[in-house]
C-alpha positions, -999 to +999 in steps of 0.1 A: +095-016-281+059-028-284+070-054-309+091-069-282+064-070-262+043-084-285+070-110-294+075-116-258+036-122-250+031-145-281+062-167-268+053-168-235+016-177-238+013-192-273-003-181-306+003-147-324-028-125-310-026-089-325-029-065-291-034-030-282-015-012-252-023+021-234-006+040-209-032+044-175-028+069-146-021+057-111-001+026-104+017+042-076+057+045-083+055+021-115+039+026-146+008+005-156-005-001-192-037-017-205-028-043-229-060-058-249-051-088-266-077-106-287-107-112-258-080-110-228-080-075-210-047-073-189-026-045-169+009-045-174+030-029-142+064-016-151+092-006-129+104+029-129+136+038-147+145+053-115+141+039-082+145+061-049+164+031-033+180-001-043+154-021-031+121-006-039+097-010-069+112-050-074+081-058-095+094-094-100+093-101-063+059-084-064+047-111-093+064-140-072+041-129-042+010-124-061+016-161-079+022-175-047-011-166-032-036-163-062-053-196-052-063-182-016-088-161-004-074-127-005-086-106-029-064-099-060-059-091-099-047-127-109-012-127-124-004-137-157+035-135-168+066-116-158+096-105-176+130-096-164+145-086-196+144-047-200+154-049-236+116-062-239+097-032-223+123-009-211+124-022-175+113-056-159+075-057-159+050-083-150+012-086-168-019-094-147-060-097-153-077-063-153-100-058-126-130-031-135-129-011-107-123+025-091-099+032-063-109+059-034-091+089-036-106+118-041-140+108-046-167+079-045-184+063-073-214+079-082-237+047-074-226+054-035-239+088-035-276+077-036-270+050-009-252+070+018-261+044+046-241+022+032-210+042+031-197+020+059-194-009+045-163+002+023-144+006+053-156-029+070-145-044+033-115-028+034-104-046+069-118-080+058-096-081+031-066-073+051-075-100+076-076-122+048-043-108+038-028-114+071-044-153+072-021-161+041-002-193+050+029-174+035+052-204+046+031-230+032+025-212-005+066-209-009+074-180+007+090-192+037+125-178+025+113-142+030+106-148+068+117-116+088+152-123+109+145-117+149+143-081+160+119-071+133+107-034+145+139-030+159+156-033+122+125-017+106+132+012+125+169+013+120+160+009+079+140+034+075+159+059+094+188+050+073+171+050+043+157+087+047+197+095+053+204+080+020+183+102+001+206+130+008+175+156+010+162+178+034+174+173+074+142+164+091+151+163+129+119+155+144+120+123+122+147+109+140+130+126+176+099+100+166+124+076+159+142+079+192+106+075+211+098+043+189+129+025+201+126+040+237+088+024+237+087-003+209+069-037+218+078-070+222+078-088+182+043-104+176+039-136+151+049-124+111+024-125+086+023-114+047+019-078+046+006-055+020+030-025+028+008+004+014-027-006+023-052+021+020-083+031+001-067+039-032-048+007-032-078-013-039-105-013-064-145-013-056-170-021-079-189+011-092-220-002-080-235-002-047-234-013-020-198-011-018-177-041-027-139-047-026-127-064-057-090-065-057-063-050-034-034-036-061+001-019-057+019-045-038+051-033-042+062-028-009+047-064+004+070-084+028+065-108+055+062-085+086+043-073+117+005-074+105-001-042+130+018-018+108-005-023+079-038-020+101-022+014+114-015+028+080-050+021+068-060+041+097-038+074+085-062+074+056-099+070+074-124+095+056-136+110+089-119+133+112-095+107+129-077+104+094-046+123+089-047+119+050-081+113+049-095+098+013-125+099-006-138+136+008-120+160-018-145+160-041-181+153-047-197+128-043-176+122-009-180+098+015-207+103+040-188+106+074-218+100+098-222+067+084-189+053+089-179+031+117-151+050+134-110+040+141-121+021+174-147-002+156-125-008+126-098-019+152-122-041+168-133-057+136-099-064+126-092-080+161-123-094+156-116-111+121-079-120+130-077-128+161-047-108+170-042-085+201-043-050+191-038-032+227-005-019+210-016-002+185-007+035+195+032+027+189+020+013+155+001+049+150+036+062+155+057+040+134+033+039+104+032+078+102+072+073+103+073+050+079+048+063+053+066+102+058+101+085+044+085+066+017+070+099+006+102+118+012+120+093-012+098+102-042+104+142-027+138+140-031+138+121-063+118+148-077+141+176-065+169+157-083+151+156-115+146+118-117+106+119-112+084+131-142+053+128-121+040+164-108+025+150-080+056+138-062+065+180-060+038+176-034+052+150-010+075+169+008+048+187+024+026+155+031+057+140+048+057+172+072+022+170+079+027+131+086+056+137+113+039+164+129+009+139+135+037+115+150+048+138+171+014+153+182+004+115+190+039+111+213+032+144+232-005+145+235-010+125+271-047+112+255-032+093+228-032+057+225+005+062+220+013+073+252-007+043+267+018+021+249+047+040+267+034+039+302+026+000+302 
């Protein structure tokens, strides 16, 4: 199979340059490999052999989006070439430049430990990069055919609840209760933007030096044209401080210095100032983002239960989905939450 990839790259890019290919960890639901070809250092991103839904993990669509925005301000790993022939390397894939950075999952870079007062910059850069993504003129760069149909939020609710039912896995009545609340309190659709779809600290790469510097946003498999506040609410779920539901960057040493981090309100204000968008309905999006993320995780958990995933981490996604659904229900029931403010407008 490596010979087929070698031939494909030679034919696509010219010359015959020996290469080495090494499996890498990470990459979300897709598989990633490091490619060293002459002086070039790339990453190959390959679709999984078994997808949890008919539309998931479309790496060719992902490549198309990255190729369309590669000359803009959004920080990405520059795409190189894509292949739709599974005979070449087992499944469709694309190749992009390799960025030497670190995602924030359980710990932060060692260099940050010596500069705890700068840790807030990591979250500010996260928000600033999101503003840049949402500012992309997606129609001008050739993505106009991806424009969503009217009633975007209503269709999203129907889609995600239907997707949950399609897994044929666990019954999750709380998900349908949350869905009913979301439908009853749904805000009006807002202008669309290019959305990452899975925007959080472990889907961006930071430089290993201090102060924090965001180098590239990665893992674009869920990108689409849609409602930008879904991206914002999604990112806030993973806030390292006590307001986060699935906190990143605090599991192991060195960890975020939480007292030096901007809180949720400050990040929302920074996004509003940078984007010019109205964020007053963010409480509704907090609930919706939790439901959507729970359903995404439940898909991988159901796949693991059917023996179609060999990623051990997927075994634990069921409990994470439960946590998110409980958090969403708590926001609905808490009279002090921004979600209740949305409901009473």
